[in-house]
C-alpha angles and dihedrals in degrees: 000000000000142000140191129198124226113193114217134189125285096023095305124133138181124221113206107203123191119199117195117254091242091059092048088050091052088048091053088052090049090049090050089051091053095050104033093089090062097045115098119193122169112252095032134085116245110281093008099095106123115241091233092054093051092048090050093049098038107014129252088268089084087078100036098096095049090043091050091051090049091050092047094050089047097047113025100073092050097044091045089054092046090053089062089213117147095240113193103175142049115272121259102218125210125173113229100175125013116164134130110254093026134083114274108238124188137162129226114203109205142174117240127213105262127235116249125215108200122219123189112331104156127080096007118172118237133171115267114240121232110240098177113133115219130206087242091058090049090052092048091051090049089051091051091051088048091055091047088058096043119125120242108226127190113241116222105148101059146033124266116281135189113289090026119127113232129190107214142175114213142169126187126221136185115197087353091300119117115237129215117267094016099105132089138163127201089003116173114221130173108214109235095027092106091222091141129057127267117341097335096124094042091059092057091057108100095029126122134223109278095024119136118199147145123265113201118205140160121227114226120266091238094048114148095233105071091201089061103032114120094356129127115242135193121214119202102217133185124187111221100172141005119203134184133181131242116207121219120239115261104241142115090280090058092049091050091052099049102033145026090258125099095208134049092229091057089047091052092050090053089049091051092051092049089048089052091053092046090050091051091053091047090049089053090051093048090049091050092050092046092051091048091049090054091047089053090048090052094045131081124222140142109223110199120231092238093059090051092050091048091052091047089054091053089049090053091051091049090049092049090053091052091050090051090060089059091050096255132117119221088244090058090048091053092047093050095046100039092241128129131203094258095052089043092055089052092055089053096056098092095047091044091053092048093047089051096046094044091056093045097052092044091051088050091052089049089056094042095049096036091235117179138171111239124226089250090056090048090052089051091051090053092051090055090048090047090054093043095052095032091234130138110258093232091053090049091051089055090058095051114080126196094267092051089047091051090048092049094048090050091050087051089051090052091054090047086055087054089052091046098053092040091053091049093051122101122224116219 
């Protein structure tokens, strides 16, 4: 096994990896064994066609693609590690030589972690945030708590109105044919939330419990599913329930029920204090972000496109996971919002670039300032994790290997770098 590295422009590189002919031969045999059960040839029992016969009849090429994938899976991780390159993207694989009896040669185009040249990062000036709590903000907070304690009441004596919650069954049709992803049962929808496309929600307003009716909408011209884009659709809808909310009265009794205070005025003072603490934390976060933005602005780095694309893929996965917690797949989200994966990826580009640049400059500051996380700080972090996951700390330690510990301590050092530059900054 051998590899060579070809450095490319803009922090890209190409690994040229050569797999011995004998290993490629074994991979061909492995590919044959995986597929032989699905190959039917007259005169042979299923799965009993000899490899040599198949190669003679159809050529060994029929197994090349599978064999190449086997070789890549078996070799790329190790060769990438041996290269000692700081790889920050998935490899873009391309076969160079693929022939029985010869070494299998392929290339892996990869993005490399860019070098960072720091500019000024100490004593930066940032705008001071206003942390004053107004009476209006207290009133708004109180109103939110009031809404949280509202009673949900079934509506039976009137039609659905904006801000009502309706429980509906629906199925979508185009040209009288049901389309995939357009059906739901017992679906909760707040009218006016604009969760659905076009005028879907507006057409439910005025309907009563038990009513069955058609909702006519038009899919956007740029809709992600070509078979639906720009087409009119009809949804068969049934209203199962209508619900509204009843807000409690703001008085001493309300304060006593929702808090530890006997009077509304005392409760308001506590809310004001909590809002002040919240604003102080938000102000610190704003300050941190402002400082990091200035450090990025003052620094020089050339972030490769592959690194950005890799980060965007991670962000899509994170978003999909958050959607799953709400009972939605990312495909359903795209369908309801008229978005598609490609457009969604484009919207993520600015945040992905900032995420990458923030991490790079902070890592550079860790190095420049020799910032480390001590063993004591690491133990404190483990104690927090132990409490969070309700796991004995010794059990937790057993699950954390040396590489995980090293990564955790480095992440802690990065956070200390955030604290360092924020403390150094001047508010004006």
